[in-house]
C-alpha positions in Angstrom: -3.0 -25.5 -6.1 -3.1 -22.1 -8.0 -3.0 -19.2 -5.7 -3.6 -15.6 -5.8 -1.2 -13.6 -3.8 -2.7 -10.0 -3.8 -1.0 -7.4 -2.8 -1.1 -4.4 -0.1 -0.5 -1.2 1.0 0.2 0.9 4.5 -2.7 3.0 4.8 -0.6 4.8 7.9 2.6 3.7 9.7 3.5 5.7 13.0 6.8 4.6 14.6 7.5 3.7 18.0 11.2 3.6 19.7 13.5 -0.1 19.9 12.5 -3.0 20.7 14.2 -5.7 23.5 14.1 -7.8 20.1 15.9 -5.0 18.6 13.1 -4.5 15.9 10.6 -1.2 16.4 6.9 -0.7 17.9 4.3 -0.1 14.8 1.2 0.4 14.7 -0.1 0.5 10.5 -3.2 0.2 8.9 -2.7 -2.3 6.2 -5.5 -2.4 3.4 -4.9 -5.7 0.3 -5.2 -4.8 -3.3 -7.2 -7.3 -6.2 -3.2 -6.6 -7.7 -1.8 -9.5 -7.0 1.2 -12.3 -7.6 0.0 -16.7 -8.7 1.8 -18.8 -7.1 1.0 -22.7 -8.0 1.3 -24.9 -5.3 2.1 -29.0 -6.1 2.4 -32.0 -2.8 3.5 -35.0 -2.3 3.1 -37.4 1.1 6.0 -39.8 1.2 4.8 -43.1 1.7 4.6 -43.1 6.0 7.0 -46.6 6.0 9.5 -43.6 4.7 8.4 -41.2 7.1 10.3 -41.9 9.7 13.7 -42.3 8.1 13.2 -39.2 4.8 12.9 -35.2 5.2 11.2 -33.2 3.0 12.1 -31.8 -0.1 11.4 -28.2 -0.9 12.1 -27.0 -4.5 11.3 -23.7 -5.9 11.1 -21.5 -9.9 9.9 -18.2 -10.3 10.0 -15.8 -13.4 11.9 -13.5 -11.7 16.0 -14.1 -10.8 15.8 -11.4 -8.8 13.2 -13.9 -6.0 15.7 -16.0 -4.2 14.6 -20.3 -4.7 15.6 -21.1 -1.5 15.3 -21.7 1.8 16.3 -17.6 2.1 12.7 -16.9 0.3 9.3 -16.2 2.2 7.5 -18.6 0.6 10.2 -22.0 1.4 9.8 -20.1 5.4 7.0 -20.6 5.5 6.2 -25.0 3.8 9.1 -25.2 5.6 7.9 -24.1 9.2 3.9 -25.8 8.2 5.5 -28.7 7.1 7.5 -29.3 10.9 3.4 -28.1 12.7 2.0 -31.1 11.0 4.2 -33.2 11.6 3.9 -34.0 7.7 6.8 -35.1 5.1 6.3 -34.2 1.6 7.7 -33.7 -1.4 6.8 -30.0 -2.2 6.8 -28.1 -5.9 7.0 -24.4 -5.1 6.0 -21.1 -8.4 6.2 -18.1 -7.8 4.9 -15.8 -11.0 6.2 -12.2 -9.9 3.2 -9.7 -11.7 4.1 -7.2 -8.4 7.3 -4.9 -7.8 9.9 -6.5 -6.2 11.1 -5.0 -2.9 8.6 -2.4 -3.2 6.1 -2.5 -0.1 3.8 -3.5 -0.9 4.6 -6.8 0.9 4.5 -9.2 -2.0 6.8 -11.7 -1.0 4.4 -11.7 2.4 1.8 -12.3 0.6 3.7 -15.3 -1.5 4.4 -16.9 1.3 0.5 -17.3 3.3 -0.2 -17.8 -0.3 2.1 -20.8 0.0 0.8 -22.0 2.9 -2.7 -22.3 1.4 -2.2 -24.1 -1.9 -0.2 -26.6 0.1 -3.5 -26.3 3.0 -5.4 -27.5 -0.2 -2.7 -30.4 -1.5 -1.9 -32.0 1.7 -6.1 -31.5 2.5 -4.6 -30.3 6.1 -5.1 -27.4 8.2 -3.8 -25.9 10.8 -6.4 -23.4 13.7 -5.6 -20.5 13.1 -3.4 -19.6 16.3 -0.4 -22.4 14.2 -1.2 -20.6 11.5 -0.2 -17.0 13.2 2.1 -17.9 15.4 4.3 -19.5 11.8 2.5 -16.2 9.3 5.3 -14.4 12.8 8.1 -16.3 12.6 8.3 -16.0 8.9 7.8 -12.0 8.8 6.2 -9.0 10.9 3.4 -8.4 7.6 3.2 -12.2 7.0 -0.1 -12.2 9.1 -1.6 -9.9 7.5 -2.3 -11.7 4.5 -4.0 -14.4 6.8 -6.7 -12.0 7.9 -7.4 -9.7 4.4 -9.4 -6.8 4.4 -8.6 -2.8 6.0 -5.6 -5.2 8.6 -4.2 -2.9 12.3 -1.0 -3.9 12.8 0.7 -3.2 16.6 3.7 -4.7 17.6 6.4 -5.0 14.9 3.0 -6.0 13.1 2.5 -9.0 13.8 -0.3 -8.6 15.7 -3.4 -7.6 14.4 -6.8 -7.1 14.4 -9.8 -7.5 11.7 -11.7 -3.6 10.9 -14.0 -2.5 10.0 -13.4 -3.0 6.1 -13.3 0.1 3.3 -14.9 0.5 0.9 -14.4 -0.3 -2.5 -12.0 1.6 -4.0 -10.2 3.0 -7.5 -6.6 2.7 -6.3 -3.0 3.6 -9.1 -0.4 2.5 -7.3 2.6 4.4 -8.7 6.0 1.5 -8.6 9.2 3.7 -9.2 12.4 1.6 -10.1 14.8 2.4 -6.7 15.4 0.3 -4.1 14.1 1.1 -1.2 16.3 -0.6 2.6 13.7 -0.9 5.3 16.6 -2.0 8.0 18.7 1.8 6.4 14.9 3.2 6.3 15.2 2.9 10.2 18.4 3.4 10.4 17.8 7.1 8.9 14.9 7.2 11.5 16.1 6.4 14.4 19.5 9.1 13.8 16.9 11.7 12.8 14.7 11.1 16.3 18.0 10.7 17.8 19.8 14.6 17.0 19.3 17.6 18.7 16.3 19.4 18.7 18.6 22.4 18.6 21.1 21.6 15.1 19.5 21.9 11.7 19.9 19.1 9.5 20.0 19.4 6.1 16.7 18.8 5.6 13.7 19.6 7.9 13.1 17.7 10.4 9.3 16.9 11.9 8.8 16.7 15.5 6.7 13.9 16.5 5.2 12.5 19.6 6.9 9.6 18.7 10.0 9.9 20.2 8.8 10.8 23.9 9.2 8.3 26.9 5.6 7.6 26.6 6.6 6.3 22.4 4.5 3.0 23.0 2.2 4.6 24.9 0.8 6.7 21.7 1.2 4.0 19.4 -1.8 2.2 21.7 -3.2 5.5 21.4 -3.2 6.3 17.7 -4.4 2.3 17.5 -7.6 3.4 18.8 -7.9 6.6 17.0 -7.8 5.2 13.6 -9.9 1.7 14.3 -12.6 4.3 16.2 -12.5 6.2 12.7 -12.9 3.4 10.6 -16.0 1.6 12.7 -18.0 4.8 12.4 -21.7 4.5 11.4 -23.6 3.5 8.2 -25.9 7.0 9.4 -22.1 8.5 11.0 -21.1 9.6 7.8 -24.3 10.1 6.1 -24.1 13.1 3.4 -26.2 17.1 4.9 -27.7 15.7 1.0 -29.3 12.5 3.0 -27.9 10.2 0.4 -25.9 8.1 1.3 -22.6 6.2 -0.9 -20.3 3.8 -0.4 -18.4 6.9 -1.8 -19.7 9.5 0.4 -18.1 6.4 3.2 -15.2 6.0 1.9 -14.4 9.8 2.0 -15.9 10.7 4.9 -13.8 7.4 6.3 -10.4 8.5 5.4 -11.3 11.7 6.4 -12.2 10.9 9.5 -8.8 9.0 9.2 -6.5 11.8 8.9 -7.8 13.6 11.2 -6.6 10.5 13.5 -3.4 11.5 12.3 -3.2 8.8 10.1 0.1 9.2 7.6 3.4 7.5 7.1 6.1 8.1 9.3 8.6 6.7 6.8 8.2 9.4 4.8 10.3 11.7 7.0 13.4 9.6 6.3 12.9 8.4 2.7 11.2 11.5 0.4 15.0 13.6 1.8 16.7 11.2 0.1 14.7 10.0 -3.1 13.0 13.5 -3.9 11.8 11.9 -7.2 9.0 10.2 -4.3 8.4 13.0 -3.4 7.2 14.4 -6.4 5.4 11.2 -7.6 3.6 11.3 -4.2 2.0 14.9 -5.4 1.7 14.1 -9.4 -1.0 11.2 -7.2 -2.2 14.0 -5.2 -3.6 15.9 -7.4 -2.6 15.3 -11.2 -3.0 18.1 -13.5 -5.3 16.9 -16.2 -7.9 16.5 -13.4 -11.5 17.7 -11.5 -10.9 17.1 -8.2 -6.8 16.3 -6.3 -7.2 11.8 -4.2 -8.8 10.9 -1.4 -5.9 9.8 -0.6 -2.3 9.2 -1.1 0.5 7.8 0.8 3.8 6.1 0.5 3.4 2.1 1.1 6.0 0.9 3.9 9.1 1.6 3.1 8.7 2.7 -0.7 9.1 3.2 -3.3 5.9 2.0 -3.8 3.1 4.5 -3.9 -0.4 4.9 -4.0 -3.4 7.0 -4.4 -7.3 6.3 -3.3 -9.6 8.3 -5.6 -13.8 8.4 -6.0 -14.3 7.7 -9.4 -12.4 5.6 -12.9 -11.6 8.8 -13.8 -9.5 10.4 -11.8 -7.5 7.0 -11.0 -7.4 7.0 -15.4 -6.4 10.6 -14.9 -3.3 10.2 -12.0 -1.9 6.7 -14.3 -1.6 9.3 -17.2 0.1 11.6 -15.4 3.4 8.7 -14.1 3.2 7.8 -17.9 4.4 11.3 -19.3 6.9 11.3 -16.0 7.8 7.7 -17.6 7.0 6.0 -13.2 5.9 2.7 -13.9 1.9 2.1 -12.8 -1.1 0.3 -12.0 -4.0 0.4 -11.5 -6.7 -1.9 -9.1 -8.4 -1.5 -6.4 -9.1 -2.1 -2.4 -10.3 -5.0 -1.7 -11.8 -5.9 1.0 -11.9 -8.9 3.0 -15.0 -10.9 2.7 -12.9 -10.8 -1.6 -9.8 -11.4 -0.9 -10.8 -15.4 0.1 -13.3 -16.1 -2.3 -10.9 -14.8 -4.9 -7.5 -16.4 -3.5 -7.7 -19.6 -5.2 -8.0 -19.4 -8.4 -7.5 -23.7 -9.8 -8.0 -26.3 -7.8 -6.3 -29.2 -9.0 
């Protein structure tokens, strides 16, 4: 069973206080993309008479040497937990063909985990209940559950509590993937350090005052989540342009504008960009490609980076951004946003 393992971007990400379990409270909007890795799964049940004494065997390979092929891998952990939930003992092999950047903020490893689960279920002809799937996914990683929904998704809690939102219309997207490794745990530590600096002290880089440092930050995260969801839930007639001619482009542009007005942004930018100034330069290129006739509809850092993205009204604008990044020697990937229906229709590539 070969399964497409699609990437995601964070249209926005708001960081709240540290929770008792050590994680930060978050509010984010995930968006799946047409970019994908390929995850191939084969699975064979052990004979029933041996199941009582045998243990499952998992083997993994990958075309990228940087990817661990043992229990550290999210796909391995997902399969291991899924087999336990199914109460099945099996021999499973997983091969990951990497096309997406490793540790780039695109959720590639988390998507691999869900693809492995889908492949395992198809191979064994067993489908776990949705609630069990989501529970296992949350144990594997904070952004794993979003890939069990697809499309445009609201994430709260530590990002693992997911709800489907009205899908953003399909848009051309350019993902910049500079060869820079950004540590997410360190980015959180840097965020905490900045919020703990007293207002009277000057820092080398100006600190953005954030309402999320207020004692009621969790309430504000909930408020942001509601605002973002309301912005995307705008009815088509509410976003019809003055000309009276309605198009998907018009709707996409207006919905993104509504999100910006609702306060959508990525809090990681204020701690990542001072450490990696080149990322901020790349973002400016994505926002305003020099050879394009107009700016991006929206551009931001994805997760803690280092990947950044721009969303555009036309393919020509996306091409202009790609060409400008090439001049800067910044690797870039042309793609598009992927709606929920297409996400699920295209997931299984080959059934064997």
